[in-house]
C-alpha positions, 0 to 999 in steps of 0.5 A: 057187482059182477062187472066190478068183479069181472073187471078185477078179474081181468086186471089181475090177469093182465098184472100176472101177463105183464110180470111174466113178461118182465122176467128175463132168461139167460142162457149159458152154453156148454158148462162142464159137469165133469172136470176130469176124464178122457177126452170124449167125456170132456168133449160130451159131458157138458150142459146148457143152462136156461134160467130167469135171471131176475128171480130167486128160488126158482125151479129147475128141470134137468132135461136128457135128449133122446136118441136111443142112447147111440145119437142126439144132442142137447137142446132146450125145449121151446115149450120150457122156455118163459115159464119161469123155470131153469132148464139145464140141457145135458149131453152125456157120453153115447154107445157105442164109444161109451158104455151104458154105465158111462150113460147112467153115470154121466146123468147122475153127474148132471144131476149132482151138478143141478143140486150143487150149483143151481143156487148160485144162479138164484134156483132152489135146489129142493125143486130140481125136477128131473125129466127126459124123453125116451133114452132121456126118459129112460135116464131119469127114471135109472138115477131116480130109482136105482139110488146108487148112482147119485150116491156116487156123487153124495146126493140123495135121489130122494131130494130130487122133486120128481121123476117125469120121464116121457116114453122112457124105457122101463125094463132094459134099455133096447140098445143095452139089449141089442149088445147082449145079442138079444132082439127088440122083441125080447124084454128083459128086466135086470140091473139096467131096468128102472122096473127092478128098482120100483120102491115105495120111498121114491121121489113123486113119478109121473110117466108118460107114454104115447099112444099104446097102438103108435108108440114103439114096441111095447113102450105103453105096456111096459110103462103101465107095468111100471106104473102098477108095480110102484103102486103094489109096492106102496108108492103114492105119488106114481102116474101114468098118462097116455097120450092118445093118437101121439106116436113115439116122437110127437108125444113130447109136445103134449107132455110138457104140458103135464110136466109143467101141470105137476111141477106147479102142483109139486111146488105147493108142497114145497113153497 
C-alpha cells in the first residue's frame, strides 16, 4: 500500500512539474503608464510586463527597483520568473531631476495601471501585490499606507492584495532628509514616512529586512517599530522577517521566497 501511495505521489508531483513547464511567458517592454507630462516623465514613466500568456486570473506583483530614489532601473527579478505570476517592473522619476512627490506619484500611477489593465492580459485585479527593494520597498509602503496617492487615480489602496516591502524605509526616506539638510543619522517621521500612516484597515503587510547588524543605518529597527505600531493600531496581518547573515543588498534573493510563500497563502483566501 505504501509503495502504491508513493508511486501516486511521484506521478502527481511529475504532473505538476509538467504543467508548470507548459506555461509560456510573454514580456512586453516599455509600456507607458502616463500619457502626459514633460519629457522626463515620458522617458521614465514606463514599465515592463512579464506574464503567463496561456493562463487566466493569475496574480501580479508590481515591482519597484531600489537605488536610493536617485538611481536604478526597472528589471524583472529572476526569482519571480516562471512562478505562474505576472511581474510589472516599474521605472519612476528620480531625484534630483524629479521630486519625492514625483517618485511616490509615479509609483501610484503604475499600480493604478496594473489595476486598470492587467485583466486585458488575463490577470485578476483582485490579486495585485505590491513590492520592491530598498527605495522600492519605501514606495510600496507609502502608496499602500497613505491612501491619498492611489485615490488620485480612483483606486482604493485597500484593494491591494498585500504590501511586501524589502528593506524599505519606514521613517522618512534618507534622500528626502538629505534634501532638508539632515544627516543620515537623524531620523524623522513626517508626512513622507510610512510609519506616519499606520492603520488597522491596511492591506496585509509583510516586512522583510536584512540582518540588523548588517543592514543600513537602523533599517531593521525602524521596520520592527513599524511592525509593532501596525499591531498596536489593530492591524491583524502584519509580519516581520529578519534575514540573519544577509546585508542590505543581498537580502533580496531569500526575501523572494518569503514573498512567494505569502502570495500562495493569501491567494487561498481570494480564490
